[in-house]
Short mmCIF file of the C-alpha atoms (twelve columns), coordinates in Angstrom:
data_MODEL
# 
_entry.id   MODEL 
# 
loop_
_atom_site.group_PDB 
_atom_site.id 
_atom_site.type_symbol 
_atom_site.label_atom_id 
_atom_site.label_alt_id 
_atom_site.label_comp_id 
_atom_site.label_asym_id 
_atom_site.label_seq_id 
_atom_site.Cartn_x 
_atom_site.Cartn_y 
_atom_site.Cartn_z 
_atom_site.pdbx_PDB_model_num 
ATOM 1   C CA . MET A 1   19.615  100.832 76.107  1 
ATOM 2   C CA . ASN A 2   20.122  104.608 76.304  1 
ATOM 3   C CA . ASN A 3   22.649  106.493 78.424  1 
ATOM 4   C CA . GLN A 4   20.244  107.601 81.128  1 
ATOM 5   C CA . SER A 5   21.406  106.927 84.673  1 
ATOM 6   C CA . VAL A 6   17.910  105.812 85.697  1 
ATOM 7   C CA . THR A 7   16.129  102.955 83.950  1 
ATOM 8   C CA . THR A 8   12.748  104.021 82.574  1 
ATOM 9   C CA . TYR A 9   9.565   102.060 81.925  1 
ATOM 10  C CA . GLU A 10  10.337  102.242 78.224  1 
ATOM 11  C CA . ASP A 11  13.800  100.756 78.788  1 
ATOM 12  C CA . LEU A 12  12.023  97.701  80.198  1 
ATOM 13  C CA . GLY A 13  9.581   97.458  77.322  1 
ATOM 14  C CA . VAL A 14  6.725   98.682  79.525  1 
ATOM 15  C CA . ARG A 15  4.272   101.134 77.952  1 
ATOM 16  C CA . PRO A 16  3.028   103.931 80.250  1 
ATOM 17  C CA . LEU A 17  -0.586  104.994 79.806  1 
ATOM 18  C CA . ILE A 18  -3.173  107.711 80.093  1 
ATOM 19  C CA . ASN A 19  -5.483  106.615 82.873  1 
ATOM 20  C CA . CYS A 20  -9.139  107.196 81.971  1 
ATOM 21  C CA . THR A 21  -10.337 104.481 84.348  1 
ATOM 22  C CA . GLY A 22  -9.568  105.640 87.886  1 
ATOM 23  C CA . THR A 23  -7.628  104.639 90.973  1 
ATOM 24  C CA . ILE A 24  -7.314  101.008 89.944  1 
ATOM 25  C CA . THR A 25  -4.490  99.078  91.585  1 
ATOM 26  C CA . THR A 26  -3.792  97.102  88.412  1 
ATOM 27  C CA . LEU A 27  -3.256  100.430 86.647  1 
ATOM 28  C CA . SER A 28  -0.865  101.513 89.445  1 
ATOM 29  C CA . GLY A 29  -3.385  103.584 91.383  1 
ATOM 30  C CA . SER A 30  -2.761  107.321 91.315  1 
ATOM 31  C CA . LEU A 31  0.164   109.649 90.717  1 
ATOM 32  C CA . ILE A 32  1.583   110.973 93.969  1 
ATOM 33  C CA . LEU A 33  1.334   114.678 94.667  1 
ATOM 34  C CA . PRO A 34  4.505   116.790 94.376  1 
ATOM 35  C CA . GLU A 35  4.383   117.418 98.131  1 
ATOM 36  C CA . VAL A 36  4.247   113.674 98.747  1 
ATOM 37  C CA . ARG A 37  7.213   113.077 96.470  1 
ATOM 38  C CA . GLU A 38  9.173   115.749 98.320  1 
ATOM 39  C CA . ALA A 39  8.281   114.281 101.720 1 
ATOM 40  C CA . MET A 40  9.321   110.776 100.650 1 
ATOM 41  C CA . MET A 41  12.620  112.014 99.276  1 
ATOM 42  C CA . ALA A 42  13.347  113.932 102.492 1 
ATOM 43  C CA . ALA A 43  12.434  110.892 104.599 1 
ATOM 44  C CA . SER A 44  14.823  108.716 102.604 1 
ATOM 45  C CA . THR A 45  17.883  110.722 103.648 1 
ATOM 46  C CA . ARG A 46  17.887  110.052 107.416 1 
ATOM 47  C CA . TYR A 47  17.326  107.253 109.928 1 
ATOM 48  C CA . VAL A 48  14.562  107.160 112.543 1 
ATOM 49  C CA . ILE A 49  13.137  104.671 115.037 1 
ATOM 50  C CA . ILE A 50  9.907   103.481 113.435 1 
ATOM 51  C CA . ASP A 51  7.999   103.157 116.731 1 
ATOM 52  C CA . GLU A 52  8.754   106.791 117.523 1 
ATOM 53  C CA . LEU A 53  7.866   107.896 114.007 1 
ATOM 54  C CA . MET A 54  4.552   106.053 114.024 1 
ATOM 55  C CA . ALA A 55  3.655   107.602 117.383 1 
ATOM 56  C CA . GLY A 56  4.366   111.096 116.097 1 
ATOM 57  C CA . VAL A 57  2.520   110.531 112.833 1 
ATOM 58  C CA . GLY A 58  -0.403  108.917 114.654 1 
ATOM 59  C CA . ALA A 59  -0.863  112.027 116.767 1 
ATOM 60  C CA . ARG A 60  -0.502  114.312 113.749 1 
ATOM 61  C CA . LEU A 61  -3.071  112.329 111.744 1 
ATOM 62  C CA . ALA A 62  -5.451  112.530 114.702 1 
ATOM 63  C CA . GLU A 63  -5.066  116.309 114.676 1 
ATOM 64  C CA . LEU A 64  -5.516  116.643 110.910 1 
ATOM 65  C CA . MET A 65  -8.413  114.215 110.553 1 
ATOM 66  C CA . GLN A 66  -10.121 115.192 113.840 1 
ATOM 67  C CA . CYS A 67  -10.168 111.724 115.337 1 
ATOM 68  C CA . GLU A 68  -8.645  109.856 118.267 1 
ATOM 69  C CA . TRP A 69  -5.648  108.324 116.474 1 
ATOM 70  C CA . GLY A 70  -4.145  107.501 113.113 1 
ATOM 71  C CA . LEU A 71  -2.032  104.640 111.779 1 
ATOM 72  C CA . VAL A 72  -0.115  104.240 108.525 1 
ATOM 73  C CA . THR A 73  -0.137  100.763 106.987 1 
ATOM 74  C CA . ASN A 74  1.223   99.126  103.848 1 
ATOM 75  C CA . GLY A 75  -2.026  99.697  101.967 1 
ATOM 76  C CA . CYS A 76  -5.665  99.325  102.976 1 
ATOM 77  C CA . ALA A 77  -5.598  95.505  102.804 1 
ATOM 78  C CA . ALA A 78  -2.767  95.503  105.343 1 
ATOM 79  C CA . ALA A 79  -4.974  97.638  107.584 1 
ATOM 80  C CA . LEU A 80  -7.727  95.015  107.429 1 
ATOM 81  C CA . ALA A 81  -5.280  92.293  108.403 1 
ATOM 82  C CA . GLN A 82  -3.609  94.206  111.229 1 
ATOM 83  C CA . VAL A 83  -6.843  95.509  112.771 1 
ATOM 84  C CA . THR A 84  -8.357  92.022  112.628 1 
ATOM 85  C CA . ALA A 85  -5.243  90.583  114.298 1 
ATOM 86  C CA . ALA A 86  -5.583  93.250  116.986 1 
ATOM 87  C CA . CYS A 87  -9.215  92.304  117.605 1 
ATOM 88  C CA . ILE A 88  -8.298  88.606  117.846 1 
ATOM 89  C CA . ALA A 89  -5.001  88.679  119.745 1 
ATOM 90  C CA . GLY A 90  -4.812  92.185  121.158 1 
ATOM 91  C CA . THR A 91  -1.290  92.784  122.424 1 
ATOM 92  C CA . ASP A 92  -0.949  89.397  124.138 1 
ATOM 93  C CA . PRO A 93  2.520   88.189  123.041 1 
ATOM 94  C CA . GLU A 94  1.581   84.504  123.138 1 
ATOM 95  C CA . LYS A 95  -1.564  84.984  121.064 1 
ATOM 96  C CA . MET A 96  0.177   87.307  118.624 1 
ATOM 97  C CA . GLN A 97  2.876   84.733  117.961 1 
ATOM 98  C CA . ARG A 98  0.314   81.985  117.302 1 
ATOM 99  C CA . LEU A 99  -1.595  83.754  114.535 1 
ATOM 100 C CA . PRO A 100 -2.915  82.693  112.077 1 
ATOM 101 C CA . ASP A 101 -3.668  79.769  114.388 1 
ATOM 102 C CA . SER A 102 -6.496  81.378  116.343 1 
ATOM 103 C CA . THR A 103 -7.722  78.219  118.048 1 
ATOM 104 C CA . GLY A 104 -9.418  79.078  121.336 1 
ATOM 105 C CA . MET A 105 -9.399  82.823  120.636 1 
ATOM 106 C CA . ARG A 106 -12.175 85.235  119.745 1 
ATOM 107 C CA . ASN A 107 -11.830 84.762  116.003 1 
ATOM 108 C CA . GLU A 108 -15.245 85.303  114.422 1 
ATOM 109 C CA . VAL A 109 -15.925 88.367  112.293 1 
ATOM 110 C CA . ILE A 110 -19.510 89.273  111.465 1 
ATOM 111 C CA . VAL A 111 -20.180 90.679  107.999 1 
ATOM 112 C CA . GLN A 112 -23.295 91.355  105.963 1 
ATOM 113 C CA . THR A 113 -23.498 89.116  102.918 1 
ATOM 114 C CA . ALA A 114 -23.876 92.227  100.740 1 
ATOM 115 C CA . HIS A 115 -20.504 93.443  102.037 1 
ATOM 116 C CA . ARG A 116 -18.553 90.407  100.803 1 
ATOM 117 C CA . MET A 117 -16.391 91.945  98.093  1 
ATOM 118 C CA . GLY A 118 -13.334 89.690  97.963  1 
ATOM 119 C CA . TYR A 119 -11.058 92.052  99.819  1 
ATOM 120 C CA . ASP A 120 -11.919 90.300  103.072 1 
ATOM 121 C CA . ARG A 121 -9.302  87.649  102.247 1 
ATOM 122 C CA . ALA A 122 -7.001  89.947  104.211 1 
ATOM 123 C CA . ILE A 123 -9.198  89.273  107.243 1 
ATOM 124 C CA . THR A 124 -9.334  85.483  107.015 1 
ATOM 125 C CA . ALA A 125 -5.583  85.338  106.316 1 
ATOM 126 C CA . VAL A 126 -4.811  86.194  109.932 1 
ATOM 127 C CA . GLY A 127 -7.007  83.428  111.333 1 
ATOM 128 C CA . ALA A 128 -10.494 84.926  111.382 1 
ATOM 129 C CA . ARG A 129 -13.689 83.158  110.330 1 
ATOM 130 C CA . LEU A 130 -16.378 85.223  108.611 1 
ATOM 131 C CA . ILE A 131 -19.956 84.890  109.850 1 
ATOM 132 C CA . GLU A 132 -22.431 86.180  107.269 1 
ATOM 133 C CA . VAL A 133 -25.722 87.851  108.176 1 
ATOM 134 C CA . THR A 134 -28.453 89.562  106.170 1 
ATOM 135 C CA . THR A 135 -31.003 90.939  108.606 1 
ATOM 136 C CA . LEU A 136 -30.790 92.711  111.942 1 
ATOM 137 C CA . ALA A 137 -32.322 89.663  113.600 1 
ATOM 138 C CA . GLU A 138 -29.602 87.445  112.117 1 
ATOM 139 C CA . LEU A 139 -26.999 89.921  113.335 1 
ATOM 140 C CA . GLU A 140 -28.305 89.766  116.888 1 
ATOM 141 C CA . ALA A 141 -28.302 85.977  116.764 1 
ATOM 142 C CA . ALA A 142 -24.745 85.802  115.376 1 
ATOM 143 C CA . TYR A 143 -22.883 86.997  118.475 1 
ATOM 144 C CA . THR A 144 -21.043 84.377  120.488 1 
ATOM 145 C CA . ASP A 145 -18.199 84.367  122.975 1 
ATOM 146 C CA . ARG A 146 -15.910 84.017  119.931 1 
ATOM 147 C CA . THR A 147 -17.056 87.203  118.155 1 
ATOM 148 C CA . ALA A 148 -14.062 89.484  117.685 1 
ATOM 149 C CA . MET A 149 -15.164 92.156  115.232 1 
ATOM 150 C CA . GLN A 150 -17.677 93.453  112.721 1 
ATOM 151 C CA . PHE A 151 -16.492 94.120  109.168 1 
ATOM 152 C CA . LEU A 152 -18.232 96.610  106.892 1 
ATOM 153 C CA . PHE A 153 -17.322 97.335  103.286 1 
ATOM 154 C CA . GLY A 154 -17.981 101.032 102.866 1 
ATOM 155 C CA . ASP A 155 -18.816 100.919 99.176  1 
ATOM 156 C CA . ALA A 156 -21.541 98.342  99.895  1 
ATOM 157 C CA . SER A 157 -23.001 100.147 102.889 1 
ATOM 158 C CA . GLU A 158 -26.161 101.177 101.043 1 
ATOM 159 C CA . ARG A 159 -26.767 97.694  99.590  1 
ATOM 160 C CA . GLY A 160 -27.153 95.735  102.791 1 
ATOM 161 C CA . GLN A 161 -30.349 95.600  104.811 1 
ATOM 162 C CA . ILE A 162 -28.601 96.765  107.995 1 
ATOM 163 C CA . THR A 163 -27.424 100.355 108.171 1 
ATOM 164 C CA . VAL A 164 -23.957 101.296 109.354 1 
ATOM 165 C CA . GLN A 165 -25.483 102.927 112.418 1 
ATOM 166 C CA . ASP A 166 -27.510 99.826  113.313 1 
ATOM 167 C CA . MET A 167 -24.493 97.549  112.813 1 
ATOM 168 C CA . VAL A 168 -22.319 99.694  115.036 1 
ATOM 169 C CA . ASP A 169 -24.947 100.167 117.753 1 
ATOM 170 C CA . SER A 170 -25.566 96.430  117.855 1 
ATOM 171 C CA . GLY A 171 -21.860 95.696  118.025 1 
ATOM 172 C CA . HIS A 172 -21.260 98.122  120.851 1 
ATOM 173 C CA . ALA A 173 -24.148 96.639  122.808 1 
ATOM 174 C CA . HIS A 174 -22.284 93.313  122.623 1 
ATOM 175 C CA . GLY A 175 -18.819 94.786  123.203 1 
ATOM 176 C CA . VAL A 176 -17.736 94.138  119.601 1 
ATOM 177 C CA . PRO A 177 -15.714 96.748  117.638 1 
ATOM 178 C CA . SER A 178 -16.319 97.609  113.986 1 
ATOM 179 C CA . LEU A 179 -13.941 98.048  111.053 1 
ATOM 180 C CA . VAL A 180 -14.885 99.753  107.764 1 
ATOM 181 C CA . ASP A 181 -12.975 99.300  104.508 1 
ATOM 182 C CA . ALA A 182 -13.372 102.691 102.803 1 
ATOM 183 C CA . ALA A 183 -10.341 102.288 100.548 1 
ATOM 184 C CA . ALA A 184 -11.498 104.321 97.535  1 
ATOM 185 C CA . GLU A 185 -13.589 106.826 99.461  1 
ATOM 186 C CA . GLN A 186 -12.714 110.388 100.392 1 
ATOM 187 C CA . PRO A 187 -11.443 110.768 103.983 1 
ATOM 188 C CA . ASN A 188 -13.528 113.852 104.626 1 
ATOM 189 C CA . VAL A 189 -13.328 115.800 107.875 1 
ATOM 190 C CA . PRO A 190 -15.286 115.310 110.048 1 
ATOM 191 C CA . ASN A 191 -15.358 111.603 109.280 1 
ATOM 192 C CA . TRP A 192 -18.847 110.257 108.561 1 
ATOM 193 C CA . TYR A 193 -18.071 106.697 109.667 1 
ATOM 194 C CA . LEU A 194 -16.506 107.712 112.959 1 
ATOM 195 C CA . ALA A 195 -19.500 109.974 113.575 1 
ATOM 196 C CA . GLN A 196 -21.695 106.864 113.268 1 
ATOM 197 C CA . GLY A 197 -19.663 105.284 116.067 1 
ATOM 198 C CA . VAL A 198 -17.450 103.072 113.865 1 
ATOM 199 C CA . ASP A 199 -14.331 102.107 115.808 1 
ATOM 200 C CA . VAL A 200 -11.865 102.034 112.912 1 
ATOM 201 C CA . VAL A 201 -12.066 103.135 109.264 1 
ATOM 202 C CA . ALA A 202 -9.332  102.382 106.697 1 
ATOM 203 C CA . TYR A 203 -8.465  104.248 103.506 1 
ATOM 204 C CA . SER A 204 -6.039  103.626 100.693 1 
ATOM 205 C CA . GLY A 205 -3.250  106.175 100.642 1 
ATOM 206 C CA . GLY A 206 -2.702  105.649 96.927  1 
ATOM 207 C CA . LYS A 207 -6.183  106.412 95.621  1 
ATOM 208 C CA . CYS A 208 -7.970  109.742 95.992  1 
ATOM 209 C CA . MET A 209 -5.437  110.985 98.551  1 
ATOM 210 C CA . ARG A 210 -2.670  110.615 95.931  1 
ATOM 211 C CA . GLY A 211 -0.189  109.425 98.517  1 
ATOM 212 C CA . PRO A 212 2.179   106.470 98.189  1 
ATOM 213 C CA . GLN A 213 0.565   103.537 96.391  1 
ATOM 214 C CA . ALA A 214 1.900   101.191 99.079  1 
ATOM 215 C CA . SER A 215 0.240   103.032 101.963 1 
ATOM 216 C CA . GLY A 216 -2.993  103.083 103.903 1 
ATOM 217 C CA . MET A 217 -4.459  105.511 106.435 1 
ATOM 218 C CA . VAL A 218 -6.378  104.048 109.365 1 
ATOM 219 C CA . LEU A 219 -8.375  106.273 111.720 1 
ATOM 220 C CA . GLY A 220 -10.220 105.631 114.966 1 
ATOM 221 C CA . ARG A 221 -9.723  104.232 118.444 1 
ATOM 222 C CA . LYS A 222 -6.213  104.794 119.748 1 
ATOM 223 C CA . ASP A 223 -6.008  101.554 121.746 1 
ATOM 224 C CA . LEU A 224 -7.157  99.446  118.815 1 
ATOM 225 C CA . LEU A 225 -4.857  101.138 116.310 1 
ATOM 226 C CA . GLN A 226 -1.863  100.828 118.602 1 
ATOM 227 C CA . ALA A 227 -2.656  97.128  118.969 1 
ATOM 228 C CA . ALA A 228 -2.886  96.902  115.173 1 
ATOM 229 C CA . PHE A 229 0.567   98.486  114.931 1 
ATOM 230 C CA . ALA A 230 1.893   95.954  117.439 1 
ATOM 231 C CA . ASN A 231 0.582   93.210  115.152 1 
ATOM 232 C CA . GLY A 232 2.403   94.713  112.169 1 
ATOM 233 C CA . SER A 233 5.861   95.766  111.035 1 
ATOM 234 C CA . PRO A 234 8.484   96.386  112.366 1 
ATOM 235 C CA . HIS A 235 7.420   93.932  115.060 1 
ATOM 236 C CA . GLY A 236 7.781   90.176  114.717 1 
ATOM 237 C CA . SER A 237 4.051   89.640  114.354 1 
ATOM 238 C CA . ILE A 238 1.850   88.258  111.601 1 
ATOM 239 C CA . GLY A 239 1.851   91.655  109.915 1 
ATOM 240 C CA . ARG A 240 5.635   91.850  109.697 1 
ATOM 241 C CA . PRO A 241 5.588   91.349  105.869 1 
ATOM 242 C CA . MET A 242 3.240   94.349  105.570 1 
ATOM 243 C CA . LYS A 243 6.017   96.876  105.975 1 
ATOM 244 C CA . ALA A 244 5.322   100.594 105.682 1 
ATOM 245 C CA . GLY A 245 8.754   102.198 105.539 1 
ATOM 246 C CA . LYS A 246 9.679   105.669 106.711 1 
ATOM 247 C CA . GLU A 247 9.167   106.941 103.161 1 
ATOM 248 C CA . GLU A 248 5.592   105.603 102.938 1 
ATOM 249 C CA . ILE A 249 4.795   106.851 106.453 1 
ATOM 250 C CA . MET A 250 5.935   110.399 105.776 1 
ATOM 251 C CA . GLY A 251 4.488   110.347 102.260 1 
ATOM 252 C CA . LEU A 252 1.075   109.355 103.590 1 
ATOM 253 C CA . LEU A 253 1.255   112.093 106.202 1 
ATOM 254 C CA . ALA A 254 2.046   114.627 103.470 1 
ATOM 255 C CA . ALA A 255 -0.960  113.380 101.485 1 
ATOM 256 C CA . ALA A 256 -3.201  113.820 104.549 1 
ATOM 257 C CA . GLU A 257 -1.856  117.321 105.127 1 
ATOM 258 C CA . GLN A 258 -2.611  118.174 101.509 1 
ATOM 259 C CA . TRP A 259 -6.057  116.569 101.655 1 
ATOM 260 C CA . VAL A 260 -7.319  119.071 104.222 1 
ATOM 261 C CA . VAL A 261 -6.137  122.084 102.177 1 
ATOM 262 C CA . ARG A 262 -6.850  120.899 98.607  1 
ATOM 263 C CA . ASP A 263 -9.574  122.758 96.721  1 
ATOM 264 C CA . HIS A 264 -11.880 119.809 96.104  1 
ATOM 265 C CA . ALA A 265 -14.543 121.991 94.458  1 
ATOM 266 C CA . ALA A 266 -11.959 123.219 91.944  1 
ATOM 267 C CA . GLU A 267 -10.919 119.627 91.245  1 
ATOM 268 C CA . LEU A 268 -14.528 118.741 90.445  1 
ATOM 269 C CA . ARG A 269 -14.804 121.685 88.075  1 
ATOM 270 C CA . GLU A 270 -11.629 120.538 86.332  1 
ATOM 271 C CA . TRP A 271 -12.998 117.004 85.917  1 
ATOM 272 C CA . ASP A 272 -16.147 118.462 84.357  1 
ATOM 273 C CA . ARG A 273 -14.053 120.613 82.025  1 
ATOM 274 C CA . ARG A 274 -12.006 117.652 80.829  1 
ATOM 275 C CA . LEU A 275 -15.138 115.654 80.087  1 
ATOM 276 C CA . GLN A 276 -16.608 118.586 78.186  1 
ATOM 277 C CA . VAL A 277 -13.546 118.728 75.924  1 
ATOM 278 C CA . ILE A 278 -14.003 115.058 75.083  1 
ATOM 279 C CA . ALA A 279 -17.787 115.394 74.751  1 
ATOM 280 C CA . ASP A 280 -17.429 118.268 72.295  1 
ATOM 281 C CA . ALA A 281 -15.125 116.144 70.135  1 
ATOM 282 C CA . VAL A 282 -17.075 112.883 70.001  1 
ATOM 283 C CA . THR A 283 -20.551 114.396 69.581  1 
ATOM 284 C CA . ALA A 284 -19.433 115.566 66.142  1 
ATOM 285 C CA . PHE A 285 -20.475 112.034 65.138  1 
ATOM 286 C CA . PRO A 286 -24.284 112.090 64.771  1 
ATOM 287 C CA . SER A 287 -24.874 108.637 66.268  1 
ATOM 288 C CA . VAL A 288 -22.894 109.328 69.461  1 
ATOM 289 C CA . THR A 289 -24.875 109.778 72.669  1 
ATOM 290 C CA . LEU A 290 -23.525 110.527 76.116  1 
ATOM 291 C CA . SER A 291 -24.628 109.800 79.671  1 
ATOM 292 C CA . LEU A 292 -23.202 110.947 82.996  1 
ATOM 293 C CA . ARG A 293 -23.165 109.351 86.428  1 
ATOM 294 C CA . THR A 294 -21.215 109.921 89.630  1 
ATOM 295 C CA . PRO A 295 -20.502 106.788 91.684  1 
ATOM 296 C CA . ARG A 296 -20.813 107.059 95.463  1 
ATOM 297 C CA . PRO A 297 -19.306 106.740 97.959  1 
ATOM 298 C CA . SER A 298 -16.137 105.474 96.221  1 
ATOM 299 C CA . ASN A 299 -14.400 106.981 93.190  1 
ATOM 300 C CA . ILE A 300 -16.451 110.169 93.453  1 
ATOM 301 C CA . ALA A 301 -15.915 111.773 90.053  1 
ATOM 302 C CA . PRO A 302 -18.211 112.221 87.068  1 
ATOM 303 C CA . HIS A 303 -18.111 109.229 84.694  1 
ATOM 304 C CA . MET A 304 -19.117 109.859 81.061  1 
ATOM 305 C CA . SER A 305 -20.323 106.909 78.984  1 
ATOM 306 C CA . ILE A 306 -20.035 107.156 75.210  1 
ATOM 307 C CA . LEU A 307 -22.467 105.132 73.068  1 
ATOM 308 C CA . TRP A 308 -22.731 105.042 69.287  1 
ATOM 309 C CA . ASN A 309 -24.182 103.180 66.320  1 
ATOM 310 C CA . THR A 310 -21.606 100.493 65.598  1 
ATOM 311 C CA . ALA A 311 -22.942 99.814  62.115  1 
ATOM 312 C CA . GLU A 312 -22.704 103.488 61.189  1 
ATOM 313 C CA . LEU A 313 -19.179 104.082 62.500  1 
ATOM 314 C CA . GLY A 314 -17.821 100.647 61.668  1 
ATOM 315 C CA . VAL A 315 -16.106 100.080 65.019  1 
ATOM 316 C CA . SER A 316 -17.452 98.404  68.143  1 
ATOM 317 C CA . PRO A 317 -16.756 99.641  71.682  1 
ATOM 318 C CA . ALA A 318 -14.596 96.557  72.289  1 
ATOM 319 C CA . GLU A 319 -12.520 97.275  69.173  1 
ATOM 320 C CA . ALA A 320 -12.256 100.969 70.054  1 
ATOM 321 C CA . LYS A 321 -11.058 100.044 73.537  1 
ATOM 322 C CA . ARG A 322 -8.445  97.711  72.010  1 
ATOM 323 C CA . GLN A 323 -7.213  100.344 69.579  1 
ATOM 324 C CA . LEU A 324 -6.927  102.975 72.297  1 
ATOM 325 C CA . SER A 325 -4.859  100.600 74.413  1 
ATOM 326 C CA . ALA A 326 -2.663  99.510  71.511  1 
ATOM 327 C CA . GLY A 327 -2.118  103.006 70.136  1 
ATOM 328 C CA . ALA A 328 0.348   105.757 70.911  1 
ATOM 329 C CA . PRO A 329 -0.066  107.119 73.453  1 
ATOM 330 C CA . ARG A 330 -1.616  104.163 75.225  1 
ATOM 331 C CA . ILE A 331 -5.045  105.006 76.655  1 
ATOM 332 C CA . GLU A 332 -6.790  102.710 79.125  1 
ATOM 333 C CA . ILE A 333 -10.530 103.197 79.351  1 
ATOM 334 C CA . ALA A 334 -13.404 101.315 80.964  1 
ATOM 335 C CA . GLY A 335 -16.196 99.597  79.074  1 
ATOM 336 C CA . GLY A 336 -16.053 97.722  75.797  1 
ATOM 337 C CA . GLY A 337 -19.481 96.076  75.961  1 
ATOM 338 C CA . ASP A 338 -22.005 98.504  74.511  1 
ATOM 339 C CA . SER A 339 -20.110 101.681 75.379  1 
ATOM 340 C CA . LEU A 340 -16.899 103.256 76.663  1 
ATOM 341 C CA . THR A 341 -16.698 105.181 79.933  1 
ATOM 342 C CA . ILE A 342 -14.323 108.052 80.641  1 
ATOM 343 C CA . ASN A 343 -13.353 108.787 84.246  1 
ATOM 344 C CA . PRO A 344 -11.279 112.005 84.444  1 
ATOM 345 C CA . TYR A 345 -10.320 111.331 88.086  1 
ATOM 346 C CA . MET A 346 -6.698  110.354 87.390  1 
ATOM 347 C CA . MET A 347 -6.110  112.151 84.109  1 
ATOM 348 C CA . GLU A 348 -3.356  114.755 84.013  1 
ATOM 349 C CA . ASP A 349 -3.498  118.277 82.575  1 
ATOM 350 C CA . GLY A 350 -3.723  118.272 78.805  1 
ATOM 351 C CA . GLU A 351 -4.507  114.582 78.478  1 
ATOM 352 C CA . GLU A 352 -8.153  115.326 77.733  1 
ATOM 353 C CA . ILE A 353 -7.020  116.861 74.421  1 
ATOM 354 C CA . VAL A 354 -5.050  113.738 73.537  1 
ATOM 355 C CA . VAL A 355 -7.933  111.445 74.490  1 
ATOM 356 C CA . ALA A 356 -10.408 113.514 72.483  1 
ATOM 357 C CA . ARG A 357 -8.166  113.402 69.401  1 
ATOM 358 C CA . ARG A 358 -7.605  109.654 69.627  1 
ATOM 359 C CA . LEU A 359 -11.303 108.936 70.111  1 
ATOM 360 C CA . VAL A 360 -12.116 110.942 67.004  1 
ATOM 361 C CA . GLU A 361 -9.440  109.051 65.086  1 
ATOM 362 C CA . VAL A 362 -10.735 105.659 66.225  1 
ATOM 363 C CA . LEU A 363 -14.417 106.436 65.743  1 
ATOM 364 C CA . GLY A 364 -13.834 108.110 62.410  1 
ATOM 365 C CA . ALA A 365 -11.467 105.594 60.861  1 
ATOM 366 C CA . ASP A 366 -14.177 103.621 59.037  1 
ATOM 367 C CA . SER A 367 -16.932 106.210 58.852  1 
ATOM 368 C CA . GLY A 368 -15.581 108.382 56.086  1 
ATOM 369 C CA . ARG A 369 -14.879 111.251 58.490  1 
ATOM 370 C CA . THR A 370 -11.553 113.036 58.794  1 
ATOM 371 C CA . SER A 371 -10.312 114.366 62.084  1 
# 
């Protein structure tokens, strides 16, 4: 153990990494912005009443994001749970205390089958039952006196047969609110989902916003979001374990304030530049080919796939991926089947040079090339 006053990852035997994959929770999401770090440090030095803080931040988020209200949660999954609890129990103290036992309450949540992505466990955990539909006719037939909410997974919105607009219009006709999980999407202003009439849309604070990893930003109807807050921490409700502390609350607000002033076009140009550095290095190998794609609506950044002739270079994508992870510095990259894919989204300045050098070393190790 060294003489540092603060224990580091290395002190614990944990190897930090260069993130060429993206805002993946298992890879610890994103790195917080300097302004976020400063806001969290400042928040940690004084006491506040959380109810008062959340009211002030809610109004400020509404102003920044041009919507009715904002809520900070302990991540996007916590938002799903708290909003669902609000749709089931509202602010009725007796009902709130009974959750997740929702017997006799409006506890059904309608979702398109194409929108089932696994994250909806946060919805059923508070006592909801998911009702799957595929067509608009099935949606219209699914409403009962127990329907509490519609759930839409933003990243799947183009895969289902029912459009966001049609889902929302149908729900409103039956008095049913809608919730969208847009965790990895960009919270652009004005908000596309709210413009479609969606009641509430939730984002991860620790992905493209580069706020606290343990934070979420929820935008939409003031009454519904205030009920969601009542069903969460610091109140003695089912969401009590989903605590967003004063540091996360102020850090998320700082991330939102930065989001509306960040030069997103310049960020895109920088991502392209980083990929070009890597492309220039690896295309020195004759068998290497490259392809580009930009996922939408989540993780919007150019992804570059690298393919090569395994027999010629003597290393498979799976082995190259393993070597990059095991090497120094550690590099985590997607792929490993027939190719590797570089996402520059969460790379830091200068890391593209390191990644390019290591790729050349790995690809050239058995091919007779020298880097």
